[in-house]
MIBAVO-147311 format. One record per atom (N, C-alpha, C): atom name; residue in one letter; x, y, z. Coordinates in steps of 0.05 Angstrom, whole numbers. Example, Ala and Ser with C-alpha at 12.3 -4.5 7.8 and 13.67 -1.06 7.14 Angstrom:
BEGIN
- N:A:264:-114:156
- CA:A:246:-90:156
- C:A:264:-66:156
- N:S:257:-45:142
- CA:S:273:-21:143
- C:S:258:1:157
***
This chain:
BEGIN
- N:M:-324:-34:474
- CA:M:-312:-14:451
- C:M:-302:-27:429
- N:V:-316:-20:409
- CA:V:-313:-29:384
- C:V:-291:-15:375
- N:L:-279:-41:362
- CA:L:-245:-36:348
- C:L:-251:-39:325
- N:G:-240:-9:310
- CA:G:-239:-5:284
- C:G:-214:-22:264
- N:R:-217:-24:253
- CA:R:-211:-37:229
- C:R:-198:-16:201
- N:I:-165:-20:195
- CA:I:-153:-8:173
- C:I:-154:-22:149
- N:Y:-169:-16:132
- CA:Y:-167:-35:103
- C:Y:-150:-14:91
- N:L:-137:-37:75
- CA:L:-115:-25:58
- C:L:-118:-33:32
- N:A:-121:-16:6
- CA:A:-127:-18:-13
- C:A:-94:-7:-34
- N:R:-84:-30:-45
- CA:R:-68:-29:-71
- C:R:-77:-12:-91
- N:H:-65:12:-101
- CA:H:-74:13:-132
- C:H:-75:2:-159
- N:G:-92:3:-174
- CA:G:-96:-15:-190
- C:G:-64:-13:-208
- N:E:-73:-30:-235
- CA:E:-51:-40:-251
- C:E:-41:-20:-265
- N:T:-20:-18:-269
- CA:T:2:1:-286
- C:T:20:-13:-311
- N:E:28:7:-318
- CA:E:45:-12:-342
- C:E:68:-25:-334
- N:W:71:-7:-314
- CA:W:104:-19:-294
- C:W:99:-41:-283
- N:T:70:-46:-262
- CA:T:66:-67:-251
- C:T:64:-84:-273
- N:I:54:-84:-291
- CA:I:58:-107:-317
- C:I:91:-124:-318
- N:S:110:-97:-327
- CA:S:135:-97:-339
- C:S:146:-102:-309
- N:G:133:-99:-283
- CA:G:164:-105:-254
- C:G:180:-86:-258
- N:Q:176:-63:-267
- CA:Q:196:-37:-263
- C:Q:188:-23:-231
- N:H:212:-22:-219
- CA:H:199:-1:-190
- C:H:189:23:-201
- N:T:172:25:-186
- CA:T:152:53:-195
- C:T:155:70:-169
- N:G:172:89:-162
- CA:G:169:95:-132
- C:G:154:127:-137
- N:H:160:147:-152
- CA:H:152:172:-145
- C:H:146:182:-176
- N:T:152:164:-190
- CA:T:144:163:-222
- C:T:106:167:-229
- N:D:92:193:-237
- CA:D:69:192:-229
- C:D:57:182:-257
- N:I:56:145:-250
- CA:I:44:136:-277
- C:I:12:127:-267
- N:L:1:128:-302
- CA:L:-25:125:-302
- C:L:-35:95:-291
- N:L:-59:85:-290
- CA:L:-63:58:-286
- C:L:-79:50:-322
- N:T:-80:25:-325
- CA:T:-84:19:-353
- C:T:-114:11:-349
- N:Q:-127:15:-378
- CA:Q:-155:8:-376
- C:Q:-169:-15:-356
- N:L:-146:-38:-354
- CA:L:-156:-64:-341
- C:L:-150:-49:-304
- N:G:-133:-32:-300
- CA:G:-123:-27:-274
- C:G:-156:-3:-267
- N:E:-165:8:-279
- CA:E:-187:25:-284
- C:E:-211:0:-270
- N:R:-217:-8:-293
- CA:R:-244:-26:-292
- C:R:-235:-46:-257
- N:N:-214:-49:-249
- CA:N:-203:-62:-230
- C:N:-221:-44:-202
- N:A:-207:-20:-205
- CA:A:-214:-1:-191
- C:A:-241:6:-178
- N:V:-258:0:-207
- CA:V:-286:5:-200
- C:V:-295:-22:-185
- N:L:-286:-50:-192
- CA:L:-296:-69:-181
- C:L:-292:-74:-143
- N:L:-273:-59:-150
- CA:L:-263:-57:-111
- C:L:-278:-37:-98
- N:G:-290:-17:-115
- CA:G:-305:-2:-102
- C:G:-336:-19:-91
- N:E:-335:-31:-116
- CA:E:-361:-51:-106
- C:E:-359:-70:-89
- N:R:-333:-79:-82
- CA:R:-326:-95:-60
- C:R:-335:-90:-34
- N:L:-327:-53:-32
- CA:L:-329:-44:-6
- C:L:-356:-22:-5
- N:K:-373:-35:-29
- CA:K:-398:-16:-23
- C:K:-410:-34:-1
- N:G:-420:-16:11
- CA:G:-434:-17:43
- C:G:-425:-11:67
- N:L:-398:-16:67
- CA:L:-382:-5:91
- C:L:-381:15:101
- N:T:-376:26:119
- CA:T:-375:57:133
- C:T:-346:57:138
- N:F:-326:83:134
- CA:F:-315:91:138
- C:F:-312:113:150
- N:S:-295:127:180
- CA:S:-297:141:193
- C:S:-271:169:176
- N:A:-259:155:150
- CA:A:-240:170:144
- C:A:-222:156:121
- N:V:-216:172:105
- CA:V:-207:160:75
- C:V:-181:175:71
- N:Y:-162:154:61
- CA:Y:-132:177:58
- C:Y:-119:159:36
- N:T:-112:178:21
- CA:T:-96:163:-2
- C:T:-67:181:-14
- N:S:-53:162:-25
- CA:S:-31:170:-38
- C:S:-40:187:-55
- N:P:-13:215:-58
- CA:P:-25:235:-73
- C:P:-12:229:-106
- N:L:-11:207:-102
- CA:L:4:198:-134
- C:L:-17:190:-145
- N:Q:-14:195:-173
- CA:Q:-36:190:-194
- C:Q:-53:163:-184
- N:R:-37:140:-188
- CA:R:-45:107:-196
- C:R:-62:102:-166
- N:A:-59:114:-151
- CA:A:-68:113:-126
- C:A:-96:127:-114
- N:S:-89:155:-125
- CA:S:-119:171:-118
- C:S:-131:172:-136
- N:R:-131:164:-164
- CA:R:-148:145:-187
- C:R:-160:123:-185
- N:T:-141:110:-166
- CA:T:-156:82:-153
- C:T:-181:93:-135
- N:C:-178:109:-122
- CA:C:-189:119:-91
- C:C:-220:129:-115
- N:E:-211:142:-126
- CA:E:-230:163:-148
- C:E:-256:140:-155
- N:L:-238:120:-175
- CA:L:-259:101:-184
- C:L:-268:83:-167
- N:A:-258:78:-144
- CA:A:-271:54:-123
- C:A:-304:78:-107
- N:G:-304:105:-113
- CA:G:-317:115:-110
- C:G:-313:127:-77
- N:F:-291:138:-72
- CA:F:-287:155:-51
- C:F:-269:181:-48
- N:A:-264:193:-78
- CA:A:-243:215:-78
- C:A:-263:236:-63
- N:S:-293:235:-62
- CA:S:-302:263:-46
- C:S:-294:262:-20
- N:V:-290:244:-3
- CA:V:-281:242:21
- C:V:-252:240:29
- N:A:-236:227:5
- CA:A:-203:220:18
- C:A:-188:249:22
- N:Q:-180:238:37
- CA:Q:-150:272:45
- C:Q:-127:250:25
- N:K:-114:266:18
- CA:K:-88:260:12
- C:K:-69:262:27
- N:D:-46:240:30
- CA:D:-24:240:52
- C:D:5:235:36
- N:P:17:252:41
- CA:P:43:249:21
- C:P:57:228:36
- N:D:48:227:71
- CA:D:69:196:90
- C:D:58:168:63
- N:L:32:164:53
- CA:L:26:147:32
- C:L:41:144:18
- N:M:61:157:8
- CA:M:69:156:-23
- C:M:88:134:-17
- N:E:95:122:-48
- CA:E:114:94:-47
- C:E:141:96:-36
- N:W:156:77:-40
- CA:W:189:86:-32
- C:W:194:102:-53
- N:N:215:120:-50
- CA:N:237:132:-67
- C:N:254:112:-70
- N:Y:252:102:-102
- CA:Y:276:84:-111
- C:Y:297:98:-121
- N:G:303:121:-117
- CA:G:327:135:-130
- C:G:329:128:-152
- N:D:360:112:-155
- CA:D:370:105:-185
- C:D:360:79:-194
- N:Y:345:68:-173
- CA:Y:334:49:-185
- C:Y:308:48:-198
- N:E:292:81:-197
- CA:E:268:76:-203
- C:E:265:73:-235
- N:G:244:59:-244
- CA:G:241:44:-266
- C:G:258:23:-279
- N:C:277:13:-259
- CA:C:289:-11:-255
- C:C:279:-39:-255
- N:T:273:-60:-263
- CA:T:268:-87:-253
- C:T:285:-99:-240
- N:T:272:-114:-214
- CA:T:293:-133:-203
- C:T:309:-147:-213
- N:A:310:-152:-236
- CA:A:327:-173:-261
- C:A:346:-158:-264
- N:D:344:-131:-275
- CA:D:365:-112:-281
- C:D:377:-96:-262
- N:I:378:-94:-247
- CA:I:387:-90:-213
- C:I:405:-120:-212
- N:Q:393:-132:-212
- CA:Q:416:-160:-206
- C:Q:433:-166:-223
- N:K:432:-164:-246
- CA:K:453:-171:-256
- C:K:481:-145:-259
- N:E:482:-118:-238
- CA:E:500:-104:-231
- C:E:500:-123:-197
- N:R:490:-123:-184
- CA:R:487:-132:-159
- C:R:473:-159:-156
- N:P:481:-183:-160
- CA:P:480:-210:-158
- C:P:464:-208:-129
- N:G:438:-226:-128
- CA:G:433:-232:-91
- C:G:417:-201:-84
- N:W:416:-174:-99
- CA:W:405:-156:-93
- C:W:378:-157:-78
- N:N:373:-154:-55
- CA:N:338:-156:-44
- C:N:327:-123:-33
- N:I:317:-117:-43
- CA:I:304:-86:-40
- C:I:303:-86:-8
- N:F:294:-102:7
- CA:F:276:-99:41
- C:F:309:-102:54
- N:R:329:-115:40
- CA:R:357:-114:50
- C:R:378:-95:47
- N:D:377:-90:17
- CA:D:396:-70:6
- C:D:385:-45:-6
- N:G:362:-45:-4
- CA:G:359:-11:-2
- C:G:369:-9:-38
- N:C:360:29:-40
- CA:C:357:29:-64
- C:C:380:60:-62
- N:P:402:59:-80
- CA:P:420:81:-68
- C:P:401:105:-89
- N:G:409:128:-71
- CA:G:395:146:-83
- C:G:378:160:-77
- N:G:359:136:-62
- CA:G:333:132:-54
- C:G:325:141:-17
- N:E:306:134:-19
- CA:E:298:132:12
- C:E:312:99:28
- N:T:323:108:52
- CA:T:341:78:56
- C:T:311:60:70
- N:I:314:42:77
- CA:I:295:28:91
- C:I:280:43:116
- N:D:304:46:132
- CA:D:302:59:157
- C:D:274:96:151
- N:Q:285:101:121
- CA:Q:261:122:122
- C:Q:232:117:120
- N:V:240:94:95
- CA:V:211:87:96
- C:V:196:73:118
- N:A:202:62:141
- CA:A:194:47:160
- C:A:189:74:172
- N:A:202:96:180
- CA:A:199:111:196
- C:A:174:130:191
- N:R:165:120:162
- CA:R:147:144:151
- C:R:112:123:158
- N:A:119:90:155
- CA:A:104:72:162
- C:A:93:76:193
- N:L:115:74:211
- CA:L:106:87:233
- C:L:86:109:242
- N:R:99:124:231
- CA:R:75:158:237
- C:R:51:160:223
- N:V:56:143:195
- CA:V:21:129:192
- C:V:6:113:210
- N:V:24:90:224
- CA:V:10:71:236
- C:V:1:90:270
- N:A:16:106:277
- CA:A:12:117:304
- C:A:-6:134:300
- N:R:-12:144:279
- CA:R:-37:162:276
- C:R:-58:146:275
- N:L:-60:126:261
- CA:L:-81:111:260
- C:L:-90:94:282
- N:K:-72:85:306
- CA:K:-85:76:318
- C:K:-85:99:346
- N:A:-79:119:343
- CA:A:-93:150:360
- C:A:-121:150:352
- N:M:-120:149:333
- CA:M:-151:149:322
- C:M:-172:126:327
- N:N:-168:108:333
- CA:N:-182:89:336
- C:N:-220:95:333
- N:A:-215:103:315
- CA:A:-240:115:302
- C:A:-262:105:278
- N:G:-261:75:285
- CA:G:-286:58:266
- C:G:-267:54:248
- N:N:-277:44:221
- CA:N:-255:39:203
- C:N:-246:54:181
- N:I:-222:58:177
- CA:I:-203:69:157
- C:I:-201:55:135
- N:L:-206:71:118
- CA:L:-192:62:89
- C:L:-163:74:77
- N:I:-148:69:61
- CA:I:-128:73:61
- C:I:-117:69:27
- N:F:-109:83:17
- CA:F:-95:75:-15
- C:F:-78:77:-18
- N:S:-57:61:-21
- CA:S:-29:69:-26
- C:S:-15:49:-43
- N:H:7:36:-36
- CA:H:23:21:-55
- C:H:38:-2:-50
- N:G:46:-21:-65
- CA:G:54:-51:-57
- C:G:76:-54:-34
- N:H:91:-34:-34
- CA:H:120:-35:-20
- C:H:106:-23:7
- N:F:100:5:6
- CA:F:91:22:30
- C:F:68:1:47
- N:L:48:-11:35
- CA:L:34:-22:46
- C:L:46:-48:62
- N:R:69:-56:49
- CA:R:75:-79:59
- C:R:93:-74:90
- N:F:103:-53:91
- CA:F:111:-35:118
- C:F:95:-20:131
- N:I:68:-11:122
- CA:I:51:-15:143
- C:I:34:-41:155
- N:A:45:-60:144
- CA:A:32:-88:158
- C:A:52:-96:177
- N:T:70:-92:172
- CA:T:98:-97:197
- C:T:99:-81:217
- N:T:96:-52:208
- CA:T:93:-40:234
- C:T:72:-42:248
- N:W:48:-45:245
- CA:W:23:-49:249
- C:W:23:-75:269
- N:L:38:-97:261
- CA:L:51:-120:275
- C:L:70:-125:295
- N:G:85:-103:292
- CA:G:105:-104:316
- C:G:130:-124:301
- N:L:130:-125:281
- CA:L:156:-134:265
- C:L:177:-115:251
- N:P:204:-134:258
- CA:P:218:-117:233
- C:P:218:-110:208
- N:A:222:-85:204
- CA:A:216:-74:176
- C:A:222:-92:151
- N:I:247:-111:157
- CA:I:257:-121:131
- C:I:234:-151:126
- N:D:216:-157:152
- CA:D:195:-173:143
- C:D:172:-171:128
- N:A:174:-149:113
- CA:A:158:-133:86
- C:A:158:-147:67
- N:R:182:-161:68
- CA:R:196:-179:45
- C:R:171:-200:43
- N:F:152:-214:63
- CA:F:144:-239:62
- C:F:117:-233:62
- N:F:103:-203:48
- CA:F:79:-193:44
- C:F:71:-181:16
- N:L:73:-202:0
- CA:L:71:-193:-29
- C:L:35:-186:-30
- N:L:36:-171:-46
- CA:L:10:-152:-50
- C:L:6:-146:-88
- N:K:-17:-158:-94
- CA:K:-32:-156:-123
- C:K:-42:-128:-116
- N:P:-31:-115:-145
- CA:P:-58:-93:-156
- C:P:-80:-96:-144
- N:T:-93:-68:-143
- CA:T:-118:-69:-127
- C:T:-128:-90:-113
- N:S:-106:-105:-102
- CA:S:-117:-117:-70
- C:S:-130:-103:-50
- N:L:-138:-118:-29
- CA:L:-149:-115:-11
- C:L:-141:-126:16
- N:S:-132:-114:39
- CA:S:-124:-129:52
- C:S:-136:-116:87
- N:I:-139:-120:106
- CA:I:-152:-107:131
- C:I:-134:-117:159
- N:L:-131:-96:169
- CA:L:-112:-103:193
- C:L:-129:-91:221
- N:G:-129:-108:242
- CA:G:-139:-102:264
- C:G:-143:-108:291
- N:Y:-158:-119:302
- CA:Y:-146:-127:331
- C:Y:-163:-151:342
- N:E:-146:-166:355
- CA:E:-170:-199:365
- C:E:-179:-185:387
- N:H:-174:-182:411
- CA:H:-194:-177:431
- C:H:-190:-145:449
- N:D:-164:-144:445
- CA:D:-164:-109:455
- C:D:-147:-97:433
- N:L:-133:-72:445
- CA:L:-115:-56:424
- C:L:-89:-60:436
- N:S:-83:-78:457
- CA:S:-57:-92:450
- C:S:-45:-118:438
- N:E:-70:-128:421
- CA:E:-67:-146:396
- C:E:-77:-139:373
- N:P:-54:-128:357
- CA:P:-57:-122:332
- C:P:-60:-147:320
- N:V:-70:-156:290
- CA:V:-79:-172:277
- C:V:-83:-169:256
- N:M:-74:-192:232
- CA:M:-80:-184:202
- C:M:-104:-205:207
- N:R:-125:-185:188
- CA:R:-154:-199:189
- C:R:-149:-209:160
- N:L:-140:-196:141
- CA:L:-140:-204:114
- C:L:-121:-198:101
- N:W:-106:-206:80
- CA:W:-84:-196:72
- C:W:-80:-208:34
- N:N:-77:-186:19
- CA:N:-77:-193:-8
- C:N:-100:-208:-28
- N:D:-122:-198:-9
- CA:D:-152:-208:-29
- C:D:-150:-195:-55
- N:Y:-147:-213:-81
- CA:Y:-159:-195:-109
- C:Y:-177:-216:-116
- N:G:-191:-227:-104
- CA:G:-216:-247:-115
- C:G:-241:-228:-132
- N:H:-236:-197:-119
- CA:H:-261:-176:-140
- C:H:-246:-172:-167
- N:V:-221:-183:-169
- CA:V:-216:-157:-202
- C:V:-207:-176:-214
- N:E:-216:-172:-251
- CA:E:-204:-182:-267
- C:E:-179:-187:-274
- N:H:-172:-208:-290
- CA:H:-149:-220:-295
- C:H:-140:-214:-319
***
């Protein structure tokens, strides 16, 4: 049996990734550097064959997908959208901690937005579909926090452990298996050697 791999691509840089503002459902554009790096991500993926490609419908992810060369085959999946940060949309962690010292998004969540359990449930739906397919390599374009939940779900870790899996813009990660389907592993994480800085 050929064991498929799940390629996870985080979207390119935006003005809010530079400023550190929480960007959930705000449909923000890529910067010029974000667009260039999306093209470089496509170069990195050149020569690989994917049985399916999925993207978040938010334009920072779908534009990254397009510039990487996969728009013609990508399916938009609303489950791949970023965490809905509710009242904390557009805020930085430093701003939030002025009012809530010690606040951590993975432990404390966001008032008025999705709970940690709701985000984890979306990740569980995505991972369940991916594991059921086991149809060769699959490519996903999504968002920093949500892809961290995909990783913990894939590995069978508690959702709060997503806090340990940092992702840079336009990074590439790969999930897969070691010997068989009962042994999910992380093959690559947060690789951004292909991007400009």
